[in-house]
Each structure stands twice: as C-alpha cells, then as structure tokens.
C-alpha positions in Angstrom: 132.6 35.1 74.1 132.2 38.1 71.8 129.6 40.7 72.5 126.7 40.4 70.2 125.4 43.7 68.8 122.7 42.6 66.2 119.8 40.3 67.0 116.9 39.0 64.8 114.7 36.4 66.4 111.4 35.4 67.9 110.9 36.0 71.6 108.3 33.8 73.2 107.2 34.5 76.8 105.8 32.3 79.5 104.8 32.9 83.2 105.9 29.9 85.3 105.4 28.7 88.8 108.5 27.7 90.8 107.6 24.0 90.2 107.3 24.5 86.4 110.6 26.3 86.3 112.3 23.4 88.0 110.9 21.0 85.4 112.1 23.2 82.6 115.6 23.4 84.2 115.7 19.6 84.4 114.7 19.4 80.7 117.3 21.9 79.5 120.3 20.6 81.5 121.6 18.1 78.9 121.3 20.7 76.1 122.0 24.2 77.5 124.5 26.0 79.8 124.6 29.4 81.6 125.9 32.1 79.3 128.7 34.6 79.9 126.5 36.7 82.2 125.1 33.7 84.0 123.0 34.8 87.0 123.0 38.6 87.2 120.8 41.6 88.0 120.0 43.5 84.8 119.2 47.2 85.0 117.3 49.1 82.3 116.3 52.7 81.8 113.6 53.1 79.2 113.3 56.4 77.3 110.0 57.8 76.0 108.4 61.1 75.0 106.8 63.3 77.7 103.3 61.8 76.8 104.6 58.2 76.6 104.1 58.0 72.9 106.3 54.9 72.4 104.8 52.7 75.1 101.2 53.7 74.3 101.8 52.8 70.7 103.4 49.5 71.7 100.4 48.5 73.9 98.1 48.9 70.9 99.9 45.8 69.4 100.7 47.3 66.0 102.5 45.3 63.3 105.6 47.5 64.0 106.8 49.0 67.2 110.1 50.2 68.7 111.6 51.3 72.0 115.0 52.6 73.3 116.7 51.7 76.5 120.0 51.8 78.3 121.1 48.5 79.9 123.8 47.4 82.3 124.7 44.0 83.8 125.1 45.2 87.4 125.2 48.6 89.1 127.0 51.1 86.8 129.4 53.9 87.5 130.2 56.8 85.1 133.0 54.8 83.3 131.2 51.5 83.3 130.4 49.9 79.9 126.7 49.9 79.2 124.5 49.2 76.2 122.3 51.7 74.2 119.7 49.4 72.7 117.2 50.0 69.9 114.6 47.3 70.0 112.1 46.9 67.2 109.3 44.3 66.5 107.7 43.7 63.2 105.2 40.9 62.6 106.3 39.0 65.7 110.0 39.1 64.8 112.3 41.1 67.2 115.2 43.1 65.8 117.7 44.5 68.3 120.7 46.8 67.6 123.0 47.9 70.4 126.3 49.7 70.9 128.5 49.8 74.0 129.6 53.0 75.6 130.5 54.3 79.1 127.5 55.1 81.2 128.4 58.8 81.1 128.8 58.9 77.3 125.6 56.9 76.8 123.4 59.3 78.9 125.0 62.3 77.3 124.3 61.0 73.8 120.7 59.9 74.4 119.7 63.1 76.2 121.8 65.6 74.3 121.9 67.1 70.8 125.1 65.2 69.8 125.3 62.2 67.5 126.7 58.8 68.4 130.4 59.1 69.4 131.1 55.8 67.6 131.3 55.2 63.8 129.0 52.6 62.4 125.5 51.7 61.1 124.0 50.9 64.4 124.9 54.3 65.8 123.4 56.0 62.7 120.1 54.0 63.2 119.8 55.1 66.8 120.7 58.7 65.9 117.8 58.7 63.4 115.5 57.3 66.1 116.5 60.1 68.5 116.1 62.8 65.9 112.7 61.5 64.8 111.2 61.4 68.3 113.2 64.3 69.8 113.3 65.3 73.5 113.2 61.8 74.9 113.4 61.5 78.7 114.0 58.7 81.1 110.6 57.2 81.7 111.1 54.2 84.0 113.7 52.2 85.7 113.3 48.4 85.3 115.4 45.7 87.0 115.3 42.0 87.3 117.4 39.0 88.3 118.1 36.9 85.3 119.4 33.4 84.6 120.4 33.1 80.9 121.1 29.9 79.1 122.6 29.2 75.7 122.5 26.1 73.5 125.5 23.8 73.8 125.2 22.9 70.1 126.1 26.6 69.3 122.7 27.4 67.7 121.0 30.7 68.5 118.5 29.0 70.8 118.4 30.7 74.2 116.3 30.5 77.4 116.1 33.1 80.1 114.4 33.2 83.5 113.6 36.6 85.1 112.8 36.9 88.8 112.0 39.9 91.0 111.0 42.3 88.1 110.9 45.7 89.7 110.0 49.2 88.3 110.0 52.8 89.5 109.9 56.3 88.2 112.2 58.0 90.7 116.0 57.8 90.8 116.1 56.6 87.2 119.7 55.8 86.6 121.8 52.7 86.0 124.1 54.0 88.8 121.3 53.6 91.4 120.5 50.5 93.6 117.7 48.1 92.8 114.3 48.7 94.3 110.8 49.4 93.2 107.3 47.9 92.6 107.1 44.3 91.7 105.5 43.4 88.3 105.1 39.7 88.9 102.9 37.9 91.5 104.7 36.2 94.4 106.3 32.9 93.3 106.1 33.6 89.6 108.9 33.8 87.1 109.1 35.0 83.5 110.6 32.6 81.0 111.6 33.8 77.6 112.6 31.6 74.7 114.6 33.3 72.0 115.1 31.6 68.7 115.2 32.2 64.9 113.0 29.1 64.1 111.1 26.2 65.6 111.6 24.9 69.1 113.6 21.7 69.8 111.4 18.7 70.5 112.6 18.3 74.1 111.4 21.9 74.8 108.1 21.2 73.1 107.7 18.1 75.3 108.3 19.8 78.6 106.0 22.8 77.7 103.3 20.3 76.9 103.8 18.0 79.9 103.8 20.9 82.3 100.9 22.8 80.7 103.0 25.9 80.1 101.4 28.2 77.6 102.8 31.2 75.8 101.6 34.6 77.0 102.0 38.3 76.2 104.1 40.2 78.7 106.0 43.5 78.2 107.9 44.7 81.2 107.7 48.4 80.3 104.1 47.9 79.0 103.1 46.3 82.3 104.8 49.0 84.3 102.9 51.6 82.3 99.5 49.9 82.7 99.8 49.1 86.4 101.8 52.0 87.7 102.3 54.9 85.3 98.8 55.2 83.7 96.9 55.0 87.0 99.1 57.8 88.3 98.4 59.9 85.3 94.7 59.5 85.7 94.9 60.4 89.4 96.9 63.5 88.5 94.5 64.5 85.8 91.5 64.1 88.2 93.3 66.3 90.8 93.7 69.2 88.4 90.3 68.8 86.7 
C-alpha cells in the first residue's frame, strides 16, 4: 500500500465505552479491514511557540487553525523513517500534508534554520509555516495505541480506535519509550471516523442504536488544558 501524503476529509470524534466499541467492531466487520499499520503505538511530538500560540489559538475554535508535529509508528531511531505533518482545519474540513524523512533529518529541519531537504510543494508549505512562526520548540509528547481500519470497497472511509492516550512534557522525542499522563478516563476509547462525505447507513445505524454521539476532542488541546495550562498558572503564582 502506497504511503499517502495529502489528506482532505472530515474527522468525526466519539468517546466510547468498551461495550460500545465492541458493537461498532461487529458492525464494521463485513465492510472494513485493518490497514497497513494495523494495531500499533503511535508517537507524536507537537511543536509550538514558547507561549503556546498555536494550541491557544486552536482551543478558541476559530474557522481556521493549524499545527505541526512529528509522527512515528513505533519507537524511532536516528535513521528511522518518520513523518513531518502539517495539519490544518478550515470550516470543519481537515487538510493534512506530510513528508517522510529520517528522524534525525526531521528534527534538524524543524528546529534548525535549514529548509526541507526534499524537493516538492509539501516541503515548501511546511517551510513557510516554520518561517512564519519561527523558533518553534517541542511542546508535548503524545502517544496512543491505535487500531486503524480501511473500507474494503476502496473508498476513503476510515475508522480508528485510540486507547491509552498518554502525554508528557519531559523526554520529548520519538526515540523515547511510551509513558505519561492519561488523557482518557479508565475504560474509554476515542473513535475517529475519517471521510470525505456522508457516513454509510450501517455506521449511522450502529451509532444510533448504541447512543454514540459526536464530541469535540483534541489530544494536544486536552493535554494543554489538563496538564500544561495548570502548570503555567502554578508557576506564575510562584513567581508573583
């Protein structure tokens, strides 16, 4: 399966119980299969300004927002292939562009003054983002165990389940092991439906039957609101 580098779609999010997840899995079984990554642990490093400009803007729910991250499917080494991803959202539609580099090259590019080592439009877009915001730093490490399913009919309809969503602000590297503070309550799972249009009727039926309702959930946003911002307030009070 070829690596996809450009995405344009809706991303609908739902918080499920273990029982609801099993019902959804039963419903999707005739129509969907595990994708090329299957069940894996995804690691992400989100970059931001020193005053968290990007995530603060995102939490305000503007019509347009954007963020930058590094992503690996498993624990990376210096020469491991990782993704540099620029993710934008405009009027509920998600646009994602990504390029694949070695972990060492990716970190050097994002943190340094150099431009993308690869030729192409996506690298130029990310270069512009880096030049516009300037001096981005690793802000948070986010990891989760994901099960990803694709549609057997070759449409762009996808469903993912994320468990054990963890975040931290120390040891922020794709080379590091997984640990951190949980962002989900015990027994809960985040389901994301990714599609370019409407939902198939079988999915609409199971969502209705199991009383599963769409919610708003940003992993980095939740990490900022529950872990980062309280720490900033505490530090400000200490120095007041």
